[in-house]
Structure formats: structure tokens, C-alpha cells
C-alpha positions in Angstrom: 27.7 27.3 49.5 26.5 25.2 49.1 28.7 25.9 50.1 28.6 22.3 47.7 29.7 21.6 43.9 28.4 19.5 40.9 30.9 18.1 38.4 30.4 18.6 34.7 32.4 16.4 32.4 33.5 18.5 29.4 33.5 15.6 27.0 30.7 15.7 24.4 27.8 13.4 25.3 26.4 11.1 22.6 22.8 12.2 23.1 20.6 11.8 20.0 17.4 13.5 21.2 16.7 16.9 19.6 14.7 18.2 22.7 16.4 19.4 25.8 17.7 16.5 28.0 15.7 15.7 31.1 17.2 13.5 33.9 15.2 11.0 35.8 15.0 11.2 39.6 17.7 8.9 40.9 16.3 5.7 42.5 16.5 6.0 46.3 18.6 3.3 48.0 19.5 2.8 51.7 22.9 3.3 53.2 25.4 0.5 53.6 28.6 -0.1 55.5 27.3 1.9 58.5 29.6 2.5 61.4 29.3 4.7 64.5 31.0 7.5 62.5 30.0 7.2 58.9 28.2 5.3 56.1 28.1 4.8 52.4 25.3 6.7 50.6 23.7 4.8 47.6 21.4 5.7 44.7 20.4 4.3 41.3 22.3 5.3 38.2 20.6 7.9 36.0 21.1 7.5 32.2 23.0 10.4 30.5 24.1 12.0 33.8 27.6 13.4 34.3 27.6 13.5 38.1 25.7 13.6 41.4 25.5 15.9 44.4 24.8 14.4 47.8 23.4 16.2 50.9 23.5 14.9 54.5 21.3 16.4 57.2 20.6 16.4 60.9 16.8 17.0 61.2 15.4 18.7 64.3 11.8 19.3 65.1 10.7 22.8 66.3 9.2 22.6 69.8 7.4 26.0 69.9 6.2 28.7 67.5 8.7 31.4 67.0 12.0 32.4 65.5 14.5 29.5 64.9 18.2 29.8 64.2 19.0 27.9 61.0 22.7 28.8 60.9 25.0 30.5 63.3 28.7 30.7 62.3 31.2 32.9 64.3 34.5 31.6 62.7 35.9 30.8 66.1 38.2 28.3 64.6 40.4 31.2 63.3 42.8 31.7 66.2 45.5 33.8 64.5 46.0 37.2 62.9 45.4 40.7 64.2 44.3 44.1 62.8 48.0 45.2 62.9 49.1 42.0 61.1 46.3 40.1 59.4 47.0 36.5 58.2 46.1 34.8 55.0 45.8 36.4 51.6 47.7 33.7 49.7 44.9 31.5 48.6 42.2 32.6 46.1 39.6 30.1 47.4 39.5 28.6 50.9 37.1 26.0 52.3 36.7 27.5 55.7 35.0 24.4 57.2 37.6 22.0 55.8 40.3 24.1 57.4 38.3 24.2 60.7 38.1 27.9 60.5 34.3 27.6 60.5 32.6 25.4 63.2 29.7 24.4 61.0 29.6 22.6 57.7 30.0 24.1 54.2 31.4 27.7 54.6 34.0 29.0 52.2 35.7 32.2 51.2 36.9 33.7 47.9 39.0 36.6 46.7 42.2 35.8 48.7 40.6 36.0 52.2 42.4 37.5 55.2 42.0 36.6 58.8 42.1 38.0 62.3 41.1 36.0 65.4 37.5 34.8 64.9 37.0 36.9 61.8 37.4 36.6 58.1 37.6 39.1 55.3 36.7 38.4 51.7 33.7 37.1 49.7 32.0 34.6 52.0 29.9 31.7 50.8 27.3 30.0 53.0 26.5 26.3 53.0 23.4 25.1 51.2 20.3 25.5 53.4 16.8 24.2 53.4 14.7 27.3 53.8 11.3 26.2 52.5 9.5 26.9 55.8 7.4 30.0 56.4 6.8 30.3 52.7 10.5 30.9 52.0 10.8 34.0 54.3 14.0 34.2 56.3 16.5 36.8 57.6 20.3 37.0 57.5 22.1 38.9 60.3 25.7 39.8 59.7 28.0 41.0 62.4 30.7 43.0 60.6 33.8 44.8 61.8 33.9 47.7 59.5 33.7 51.5 59.1 30.5 53.5 59.5 28.7 53.8 56.2 30.3 50.7 54.6 27.9 48.9 52.2 27.3 45.2 53.0 26.1 43.1 50.0 24.2 39.8 50.2 23.6 37.8 47.0 21.0 35.0 47.6 20.5 32.1 45.2 17.1 30.7 45.9 13.6 29.9 44.6 13.3 33.1 42.5 16.8 33.0 41.1 19.6 35.4 42.2 18.5 38.2 44.5 20.8 41.0 45.6 20.4 43.3 48.6 22.7 45.9 50.1 22.6 47.8 53.4 24.7 50.5 55.0 26.5 49.6 58.2 25.8 51.9 61.2 28.6 51.8 63.7 28.1 53.4 67.1 29.9 56.8 67.3 30.2 57.0 63.5 33.7 55.5 63.4 34.9 51.9 63.2 33.7 48.8 65.1 31.5 45.8 65.1 27.8 46.3 64.1 24.9 44.1 63.0 23.4 44.4 59.5 20.1 42.6 58.9 18.5 41.5 55.6 15.2 39.9 54.9 14.5 37.6 51.9 11.5 35.5 50.7 13.2 33.2 48.2 13.8 30.3 50.4 14.1 26.8 48.8 15.5 23.4 49.5 19.0 24.2 48.4 19.6 27.9 48.9 23.0 29.5 49.4 24.2 33.1 49.6 27.4 35.2 49.5 28.4 38.1 51.7 30.9 40.9 51.0 31.8 44.4 52.1 31.2 46.3 48.9 33.0 49.5 49.9 36.0 48.1 51.8 39.3 50.0 51.2 42.9 48.9 51.6 44.0 49.7 55.2 40.4 49.8 56.5 38.7 47.0 58.6 36.8 44.6 56.4 35.9 41.5 58.4 32.9 39.4 59.2 32.6 38.3 62.8 29.4 36.3 62.7 26.7 35.3 60.2 23.3 34.1 61.4 20.2 32.8 59.4 16.9 32.8 61.2 13.4 31.8 60.2 10.0 32.0 61.9 8.5 28.5 62.1 5.7 26.7 63.9 5.7 24.0 66.5 6.2 20.6 64.7 8.1 22.0 61.7 11.3 20.2 61.0 14.6 21.9 60.1 17.2 20.1 57.9 20.6 21.2 59.1 23.3 20.2 56.6 26.2 18.4 58.2 28.0 16.7 55.3 27.9 15.6 51.7 29.8 15.1 48.5 29.2 17.7 45.8 31.3 16.2 43.0 30.6 12.6 42.5 31.4 11.6 38.9 28.7 9.4 37.2 31.2 7.0 35.6 34.6 5.6 36.5 36.9 6.7 33.7 39.2 3.7 34.2 36.6 0.9 34.3 33.6 2.6 32.6 31.4 1.5 35.5 28.6 3.6 36.9 29.3 5.3 40.2 26.3 5.2 42.4 27.7 5.6 45.9 30.0 7.7 48.0 31.4 7.4 51.5 30.3 9.9 54.1 32.9 10.3 56.8 32.9 11.9 60.3 29.5 13.8 60.2 29.9 13.8 64.0 32.2 16.7 63.5 29.2 18.9 62.9 26.5 17.2 64.9 26.0 14.9 67.9 23.0 13.2 66.4 23.3 9.5 65.6 20.3 9.6 63.2 21.1 11.3 59.9 19.4 11.6 56.5 20.6 12.0 52.9 19.4 12.6 49.4 21.0 13.5 46.1 20.3 14.7 42.5 21.9 14.0 39.2 23.3 16.6 36.7 24.4 16.7 33.1 25.6 19.0 30.3 23.1 18.6 27.4 25.3 19.2 24.3 22.3 18.8 22.0 20.7 22.0 23.3 23.1 25.1 23.1 22.2 27.8 25.6 23.1 31.2 24.2 26.9 31.5 23.9 27.3 28.1 25.7 27.4 24.9 23.6 25.3 23.1 26.1 22.6 23.5 28.7 23.2 22.5 32.3 20.4 20.1 33.6 19.6 18.7 37.0 17.2 16.0 38.1 14.7 16.0 41.0 16.1 15.1 44.4 15.8 11.5 45.6 13.6 10.7 48.5 15.3 11.1 51.9 17.1 8.1 53.4 17.4 7.7 57.1 20.6 6.3 58.6 20.9 5.2 62.3 24.6 5.2 63.2 23.9 3.6 66.6 21.8 0.6 65.4 23.6 0.6 62.0 20.3 0.5 60.1 18.9 2.4 57.2 15.6 2.9 55.5 13.9 5.1 52.9 12.1 7.9 54.7 8.5 8.6 53.8 8.3 12.4 52.9 4.5 12.4 53.8 5.3 11.8 57.4 8.4 14.0 57.9 6.6 16.6 59.9 7.6 19.6 57.8 4.9 22.3 57.5 4.6 25.5 55.4 6.8 24.1 52.6 7.3 26.4 49.7 7.7 24.5 46.5 11.3 24.4 45.2 11.6 26.2 41.8 12.5 24.3 38.7 16.0 24.8 37.3 16.0 27.8 34.9 17.4 27.6 31.5 18.6 31.1 31.4 22.1 31.5 30.0 23.7 33.3 32.9 27.0 32.2 34.5 28.9 33.9 37.3 32.4 33.3 38.7 32.8 33.3 42.5 33.5 37.0 42.5 30.0 37.6 41.2 31.1 38.6 37.8 29.1 37.5 34.8 31.1 35.1 32.5 30.2 34.6 28.9 32.2 31.5 28.2 33.1 29.7 31.5 35.8 27.0 31.1 37.6 25.4 34.1 36.9 26.3 37.7 34.1 27.1 40.1 31.0 28.9 38.8 27.4 29.7 39.7 24.6 28.8 37.2 20.9 28.6 37.8 21.3 28.7 41.6 23.8 25.9 41.7 27.5 25.9 42.4 29.2 24.2 39.5 32.7 22.8 38.9 33.8 22.8 35.3 36.6 20.4 34.6 
């Protein structure tokens, strides 16, 4: 986002098939080593995979028809910096949640972000979000400290690929201040993320985001998956022992939720070197998600969760991974030959090593 990354091993894979590689759905396995504050997520090895991406959720049932807040981040963990003397600007990429600048999981910032108290300037990335409800329709509300007429840009990576929308900020009095800018999208899917930036910010002018909300109209009984943890870069094989890696430790999810009942799933990924993709010598491939696994931290039990009884209604089917040869860096610029670093491809955040 999300804000959440898949590892691609750049070593050539010995895959003999001439057709594009397909990855099997990882076998779902229950959690082990469960404590009151964490657990080990497990899954079955997928042949020819390079890595795995794990998602951990707190699931909440909607109690009445109406608009539901899916995400609400106000960056209240930023307690330093001022308009006269902003802080930051030294790091190109910052995991805002890991630094505790964001109070919810998975937020990050790119382009040497700056800070003032409770606000951040730069290219902001959201966590991954499950927005399949309401046929994928949702809204993003951005509270920006900016100049009247500034253009706020949102780039959403969802069910229909990348979708970009812009809107002009209208500040009371036509000067400078905090104002809300609202966007509506209909590309919601299981693992959507988006980025936000002030397109017209100038040196010396305010360019900060104060709050970002995501809302969706849902029905009573619908279930919302709130992401509260994960591991987006699990290698498939231990390079030292050559053993398959089919587990990862999930620590302190309680930082982002008070729930003691959590859920996780994962998918496998690989670089298919037998199928070049345009200028790239391989095609990036992902598997279907595993079934959900339920973990009870209080009773220290785990079980495979039956998706037919999970209570989610109005689910829009998640789109299959596209094979288009389009890569972007975190600044949103198209990249012809990505090498090492963080990139976006087919709606996924990718780490190339």
C-alpha cells in the first residue's frame, strides 16, 4: 500500500514449459505457536514460486445498512515539525506505520516526505484494502492543507487496473487552509491500494495531507476485512539450506486492533522466465489466495475458515492478474526495464532484488 510487497528472485528459474507459468493455490494450513500477542501463519509450498505475500485481518460485521468507514488515518503519530520549520525530507521512502507516524497498518510515503504535526507531505500510499462490497463502489475523502486550486491526484490499483482521478481543492476564502476533496471509484477488489499526491504543489507552499478516509455503503450482515498485519516478502526457499519456506511469524497485531480473533490468507508469486513480457525477460505471475484461516489468540486455537459462511454479501469478483507489460516506480513513472527496488505491476507492489 499495500501498503505490502512481493519478493521476486532475479535468478533464472529452470522451468521447461513453453506456456506461461501458472501457480497453484497454496494449501491452506492452520496457525501454530499461538500466543496472546502473535502466531505463526502456515501454508503449503507451491512449486515454481519465488515468494509469498501474507495478509492478516480483523473482520467486523456491519450492524446496519449505510456508509461504513473502511479506513481513517489522521497521522496523529507525527508530533514534530511546523509550517515554519518542517521535519523530514532525508529519506526517499518511509514506512509511516512502522515509524508509528500512522496509527493504522500499512501506510507509507515516497518522494522524501516532509512532516508537520499530524500531517505528511509527499506521495502517500495506502494499505491493501478489501473493497469488494457494494459491487466495488467506494469513496476516498482527503483532508489536505493546501492552496485554493491545488490539484489532488489519486491513483487507484484495483479490479479494473490502474485508475487515475484528479480534483481541484476549494479552500474557504480562496487562500490557504485545510479542505476536503472527495473521489468516487468503482474498481474495488480484495487487495486494492491507492496513492495520493498534490499534483500542483510548489516549493514554499503548503502541501500536506491531514487525514485520509475510505468509506463504502454496505448492508447489514456484510463483513469488512480490516488489514492489521502481514508479511509481504516471504521468500519461497531458504538460500542456505534449500528448504521450502512455508510459514512466517506474525507479531503484535494488537498494535492495530483489540480483537483477539484474527484471520489470514496468502498467495504465491513467481517470475516466469519462459515467457518474456514485452521488454521484460519474464512475466510476473501470482496464484489465487488461500482460504481464510481463523486464529483465536485467547483460546490459542486455529481452524480453516469456510468462505461460504463468512457473511460477506455483494462481493465483486476479484480480477485476474493482467499480463500487460506495464511497470511503474513509486513516483508513478512508467519504467521500461525495472531492476532493483520497489515497483508497481498489475496492481501489485513488487520488490525486485
